[in-house]
C-alpha positions in Angstrom: 12.0 14.2 77.9 13.4 12.7 81.1 12.9 9.1 82.4 10.6 10.4 85.1 8.3 12.1 82.6 8.2 9.0 80.5 7.4 6.8 83.5 4.5 9.0 84.3 3.5 8.8 80.7 3.3 5.0 81.0 0.9 5.4 83.8 -1.6 6.8 81.3 -3.7 3.9 79.9 -3.5 4.9 76.2 0.3 5.4 76.3 0.8 2.1 78.2 -1.5 0.3 75.7 0.5 1.6 72.8 3.8 0.8 74.4 2.7 -2.7 75.3 1.4 -3.3 71.8 4.8 -2.5 70.3 6.6 -4.5 73.0 4.5 -7.6 72.6 4.9 -7.4 68.8 8.7 -7.2 69.3 8.6 -10.2 71.6 6.5 -12.3 69.2 8.9 -11.5 66.4 12.1 -12.3 68.4 11.2 -15.1 70.8 11.2 -18.8 69.9 7.8 -20.1 68.9 6.6 -23.7 69.4 3.2 -25.1 68.4 1.2 -27.2 70.9 -1.0 -29.7 69.2 -4.0 -31.5 70.7 -4.4 -35.3 70.4 -6.1 -34.9 67.0 -3.2 -33.0 65.6 -5.0 -29.6 65.6 -3.2 -26.5 66.8 -4.1 -25.9 70.4 -1.8 -22.9 71.1 1.5 -21.2 70.3 4.0 -20.8 73.1 6.9 -18.4 73.2 10.2 -18.9 75.0 13.5 -17.1 75.4 15.2 -20.4 74.9 17.3 -20.2 78.1 17.1 -21.6 81.6 15.8 -18.9 83.9 18.9 -19.0 86.1 21.0 -16.0 87.0 24.1 -18.1 86.8 23.4 -18.7 83.0 25.7 -16.2 81.2 23.6 -16.5 78.0 20.3 -15.5 79.7 19.3 -11.9 79.2 15.9 -11.8 80.8 14.7 -8.4 79.6 16.9 -7.7 76.6 14.0 -6.7 74.3 12.5 -4.5 77.0 15.8 -2.7 77.3 15.9 -2.4 73.5 12.4 -0.9 73.1 12.9 1.4 76.2 16.0 2.8 74.7 14.2 3.5 71.4 11.2 5.1 73.2 13.4 7.0 75.8 12.1 5.1 78.8 14.1 3.7 81.8 13.7 -0.1 81.4 13.6 -0.7 85.2 10.8 1.9 85.6 8.9 0.5 82.6 9.3 -3.1 84.1 7.8 -1.8 87.4 4.8 -0.3 85.6 4.3 -3.5 83.6 4.5 -5.7 86.7 2.1 -3.4 88.5 -0.4 -3.5 85.6 -0.3 -7.3 85.3 -0.3 -7.9 89.0 2.8 -10.1 89.2 6.6 -10.0 89.1 8.3 -11.3 86.0 11.5 -13.4 86.0 11.9 -13.1 82.3 10.0 -11.2 79.5 9.0 -14.4 77.8 6.5 -14.9 80.7 4.5 -12.0 79.2 3.6 -14.4 76.3 3.1 -17.4 78.5 6.7 -18.7 78.4 
C-alpha cells in the first residue's frame, strides 16, 4: 500500500478512529503523567507532557516522535497523518502531547 492510499484510508471515520485509539494509547503509555489534585486532595485530572520545552532550538525535543513510530508501523506517512489529525481536531499542533492536553 502506498502512503497516498493510506492517507485516503485515514479519511474514513472507522479507520481514523482505530488509528487514533492506538496512537492515543501509545501516547498515554509513553508521555509523562502528572496528577492534578483539588484543594481537598482529590484527583481532579491527569495531565500528560512530553517533558520538554516546545522550542525548535531544543535539541532534545522531538515533537512527533510517537506519531512517526506508529505511522512507520502502520505504513502511513507521518506528515500526511498529522495533517489529517489536525484537520479532524480543528487546530494545528506544536507537539503531540497537546493531543492529551499537554
